[in-house]
Kinemage of the C-alpha trace (Angstrom):
@kinemage 1
@onewidth
@group {chain A} dominant
@subgroup {mainchain}
@vectorlist {calphas} color= white
{ca met a 1} P -50.975 103.041 6.883
{ca lys a 2} L -47.252 103.844 6.675
{ca lys a 3} L -46.516 100.239 5.760
{ca phe a 4} L -49.172 100.393 3.017
{ca leu a 5} L -47.706 103.630 1.617
{ca leu a 6} L -44.190 102.224 1.785
{ca leu a 7} L -45.312 99.020 0.045
{ca ser a 8} L -47.174 101.008 -2.623
{ca leu a 9} L -44.092 103.156 -3.199
{ca leu a 10} L -41.894 100.069 -3.522
{ca leu a 11} L -44.340 98.498 -6.002
{ca leu a 12} L -44.470 101.723 -8.029
{ca leu a 13} L -40.682 101.985 -8.141
{ca ser a 14} L -40.293 98.310 -9.029
{ca asn a 15} L -42.866 98.617 -11.841
{ca lys a 16} L -41.069 101.691 -13.127
{ca phe a 17} L -37.761 99.802 -13.019
{ca ile a 18} L -39.277 96.811 -14.858
{ca leu a 19} L -40.811 99.026 -17.545
{ca ser a 20} L -37.532 100.909 -17.904
{ca ala a 21} L -35.655 97.630 -18.265
{ca gln a 22} L -38.129 96.483 -20.903
{ca asp a 23} L -37.689 99.710 -22.844
{ca asn a 24} L -33.910 99.413 -22.699
{ca ser a 25} L -34.112 95.815 -23.886
{ca phe a 26} L -35.312 97.086 -27.266
{ca asp a 27} L -32.251 99.294 -27.678
{ca lys a 28} L -30.001 96.828 -29.510
{ca lys a 29} L -26.837 97.973 -31.260
{ca asn a 30} L -26.639 95.266 -33.937
{ca ser a 31} L -29.115 93.802 -36.411
{ca phe a 32} L -28.958 91.153 -39.081
{ca leu a 33} L -31.484 91.407 -41.908
{ca leu a 34} L -32.825 88.948 -44.480
{ca gly a 35} L -35.156 90.196 -47.189
{ca ile a 36} L -37.068 89.129 -50.272
{ca asn a 37} L -37.887 91.845 -52.783
{ca tyr a 38} L -39.536 92.534 -56.110
{ca ala a 39} L -36.855 94.024 -58.344
{ca thr a 40} L -36.838 95.618 -61.768
{ca asn a 41} L -34.314 97.290 -64.012
{ca gly a 42} L -36.957 99.138 -65.998
{ca arg a 43} L -36.786 96.884 -69.041
{ca glu a 44} L -39.065 94.167 -70.372
{ca lys a 45} L -38.787 90.620 -69.037
{ca met a 46} L -36.252 91.611 -66.431
{ca asp a 47} L -38.463 91.749 -63.332
{ca ala a 48} L -37.609 89.101 -60.741
{ca leu a 49} L -37.146 88.373 -57.061
{ca leu a 50} L -34.121 89.837 -55.310
{ca tyr a 51} L -32.656 88.407 -52.107
{ca arg a 52} L -30.974 90.730 -49.642
{ca asn a 53} L -28.952 90.334 -46.458
{ca glu a 54} L -27.335 93.044 -44.402
{ca tyr a 55} L -25.584 93.644 -41.092
{ca ile a 56} L -26.440 96.980 -39.440
{ca his a 57} L -24.618 98.575 -36.500
{ca lys a 58} L -26.300 101.401 -34.624
{ca phe a 59} L -23.893 104.039 -33.280
{ca asn a 60} L -26.469 106.188 -31.491
{ca lys a 61} L -30.118 107.231 -31.716
{ca tyr a 62} L -29.592 108.941 -35.062
{ca leu a 63} L -26.826 107.179 -36.991
{ca ser a 64} L -26.186 103.605 -38.103
{ca leu a 65} L -24.144 101.859 -40.770
{ca gly a 66} L -25.115 98.859 -42.880
{ca gly a 67} L -23.064 96.500 -45.005
{ca gly a 68} L -24.525 93.690 -47.083
{ca met a 69} L -25.207 92.150 -50.449
{ca thr a 70} L -28.124 91.435 -52.774
{ca phe a 71} L -28.627 88.726 -55.386
{ca tyr a 72} L -30.867 89.264 -58.411
{ca ser a 73} L -31.364 86.792 -61.255
{ca tyr a 74} L -33.702 86.562 -64.229
{ca thr a 75} L -33.907 84.356 -67.306
{ca asp a 76} L -33.962 85.978 -70.725
{ca ser a 77} L -34.902 84.273 -73.982
{ca ile a 78} L -33.313 85.020 -77.343
{ca phe a 79} L -34.727 83.762 -80.622
{ca tyr a 80} L -32.100 82.651 -83.154
{ca tyr a 81} L -33.136 82.580 -86.788
{ca ser a 82} L -31.851 79.868 -89.063
{ca pro a 83} L -30.735 80.743 -92.621
{ca phe a 84} L -32.677 77.664 -93.702
{ca gly a 85} L -35.914 78.930 -92.145
{ca gly a 86} L -37.362 78.718 -88.666
{ca gly a 87} L -35.260 79.106 -85.568
{ca gln a 88} L -35.167 78.358 -81.868
{ca tyr a 89} L -35.249 80.053 -78.466
{ca asn a 90} L -32.130 79.995 -76.334
{ca tyr a 91} L -32.340 80.867 -72.654
{ca phe a 92} L -29.712 82.662 -70.617
{ca ser a 93} L -29.592 83.296 -66.885
{ca asn a 94} L -28.675 86.911 -66.112
{ca thr a 95} L -27.326 87.641 -62.626
{ca val a 96} L -26.563 90.794 -60.691
{ca ile a 97} L -24.830 90.777 -57.300
{ca thr a 98} L -24.381 94.007 -55.361
{ca phe a 99} L -22.090 94.698 -52.406
{ca asp a 100} L -23.508 97.706 -50.549
{ca ile a 101} L -22.305 100.046 -47.798
{ca val a 102} L -24.991 102.417 -46.506
{ca pro a 103} L -24.842 105.071 -43.743
{ca tyr a 104} L -28.348 105.478 -42.320
{ca leu a 105} L -30.047 108.441 -40.682
{ca glu a 106} L -32.538 107.165 -38.100
{ca val a 107} L -35.333 109.656 -38.780
{ca leu a 108} L -37.628 107.881 -36.289
{ca ser a 109} L -36.321 105.563 -33.582
{ca leu a 110} L -38.928 104.546 -31.002
{ca lys a 111} L -39.330 101.462 -28.876
{ca arg a 112} L -41.359 99.579 -31.494
{ca his a 113} L -41.169 101.682 -34.643
{ca phe a 114} L -38.288 102.989 -36.720
{ca phe a 115} L -37.871 104.834 -39.994
{ca arg a 116} L -34.476 105.179 -41.644
{ca phe a 117} L -33.097 106.883 -44.731
{ca gly a 118} L -29.757 106.127 -46.337
{ca ile a 119} L -27.487 107.140 -49.198
{ca gly a 120} L -24.702 104.684 -49.937
{ca tyr a 121} L -22.233 103.084 -52.325
{ca ser a 122} L -22.604 99.829 -54.240
{ca leu a 123} L -20.186 97.639 -56.158
{ca met a 124} L -22.201 95.728 -58.790
{ca lys a 125} L -21.158 92.478 -60.457
{ca leu a 126} L -23.093 92.144 -63.726
{ca lys a 127} L -23.312 89.040 -65.866
{ca leu a 128} L -25.951 89.531 -68.530
{ca leu a 129} L -26.666 89.580 -72.231
{ca glu a 130} L -26.985 93.012 -73.801
{ca trp a 131} L -28.366 93.840 -77.257
{ca tyr a 132} L -25.500 94.829 -79.538
{ca lys a 133} L -26.655 95.218 -83.130
{ca thr a 134} L -29.353 94.163 -85.579
{ca tyr a 135} L -28.194 92.760 -88.902
{ca gln a 136} L -30.334 92.175 -91.961
{ca tyr a 137} L -29.683 89.133 -94.141
{ca thr a 138} L -31.062 88.178 -97.554
{ca leu a 139} L -31.831 84.492 -97.939
{ca asp a 140} L -31.383 82.482 -101.163
{ca asn a 141} L -35.096 82.753 -101.828
{ca gly a 142} L -34.913 86.560 -101.667
{ca asn a 143} L -36.579 86.890 -98.270
{ca lys a 144} L -34.957 89.236 -95.777
{ca val a 145} L -34.604 88.500 -92.080
{ca ser a 146} L -33.422 90.723 -89.250
{ca val a 147} L -31.201 89.114 -86.647
{ca asp a 148} L -30.371 90.679 -83.294
{ca his a 149} L -26.839 90.185 -82.023
{ca tyr a 150} L -26.017 90.229 -78.312
{ca lys a 151} L -22.848 90.542 -76.303
{ca leu a 152} L -22.056 89.169 -72.869
{ca ile a 153} L -21.444 91.763 -70.152
{ca asn a 154} L -19.343 90.337 -67.319
{ca lys a 155} L -17.949 93.288 -65.355
{ca phe a 156} L -17.875 95.174 -62.067
{ca tyr a 157} L -19.464 98.620 -61.888
{ca ser a 158} L -19.745 101.281 -59.186
{ca ser a 159} L -23.119 102.718 -58.299
{ca tyr a 160} L -24.762 104.947 -55.715
{ca leu a 161} L -28.027 104.136 -54.008
{ca ile a 162} L -30.905 105.684 -52.061
{ca his a 163} L -32.649 103.634 -49.363
{ca val a 164} L -35.907 104.167 -47.418
{ca glu a 165} L -37.180 101.762 -44.751
{ca tyr a 166} L -39.952 101.541 -42.146
{ca gly a 167} L -39.835 98.830 -39.494
{ca phe a 168} L -41.727 97.420 -36.519
{ca arg a 169} L -40.099 95.535 -33.631
{ca ile a 170} L -42.227 92.547 -32.633
{ca ser a 171} L -39.908 91.790 -29.703
{ca pro a 172} L -36.478 93.017 -28.554
{ca gln a 173} L -34.851 90.488 -30.895
{ca ile a 174} L -37.288 90.140 -33.808
{ca gly a 175} L -38.591 92.789 -36.187
{ca ile a 176} L -40.001 93.243 -39.676
{ca ser a 177} L -39.619 96.080 -42.131
{ca val a 178} L -40.645 97.290 -45.565
{ca ala a 179} L -37.825 98.827 -47.589
{ca gly a 180} L -37.200 100.271 -51.014
{ca arg a 181} L -33.867 100.899 -52.683
{ca met a 182} L -32.909 102.520 -55.978
{ca tyr a 183} L -29.480 102.419 -57.629
{ca asn a 184} L -28.271 104.966 -60.140
{ca asp a 185} L -27.792 103.786 -63.717
{ca val a 186} L -24.554 102.159 -64.751
{ca glu a 187} L -23.455 101.674 -68.342
{ca tyr a 188} L -25.728 98.730 -69.092
{ca phe a 189} L -28.071 98.457 -66.152
{ca ser a 190} L -30.282 100.147 -63.583
{ca leu a 191} L -31.909 98.539 -60.551
{ca ala a 192} L -34.678 99.267 -58.030
{ca phe a 193} L -36.423 96.994 -55.549
{ca leu a 194} L -39.141 96.950 -52.888
{ca gly a 195} L -39.719 94.201 -50.350
{ca ile a 196} L -40.174 92.782 -46.859
{ca asn a 197} L -37.358 92.060 -44.425
{ca leu a 198} L -36.961 90.007 -41.268
{ca leu a 199} L -34.585 91.449 -38.658
{ca tyr a 200} L -32.783 89.805 -35.767
{ca ser a 201} L -31.313 92.267 -33.255
{ca phe a 202} L -28.686 91.561 -30.628
């Protein structure tokens, strides 16, 4: 009987140790994230996919810091009128690259589930066509046409962002999350996105 009790106690302690080790195995300090998102800047014909990657370091149960970049590109078409009648469409690829630093508050940090909220800083590189002015011309036949003129924006801008994310850890190394991020408006542009991310923790 004593041997049985001793064996049972050893099995109980070993199971507790194994479960404890499994729980601790989910407590990784570093994560690398890859995401694909639906992004918009709130204007017509400028919705597109945005690709995101980020490295996140967890300091403790409540605080972490992320640094990464996003890439967003869409094609815009501009119709050019000809003074001789007719016209043609020209296409231009607009790109936005952001370099983001985000401190996160780990609102919920369990073995499998996490929910984080962040407010951070972004450096945006914009290369896009922006409407400049509309001119009206009178043709030789007396007809009037309106022609939109555009200018190329190729600059860096500073922006602030708000981030919300819920995630689920499939294993100690692999997880998935759903995240949304909104940037404040800059002079020519605003940006928000929502998407799915794959995380590798180590």
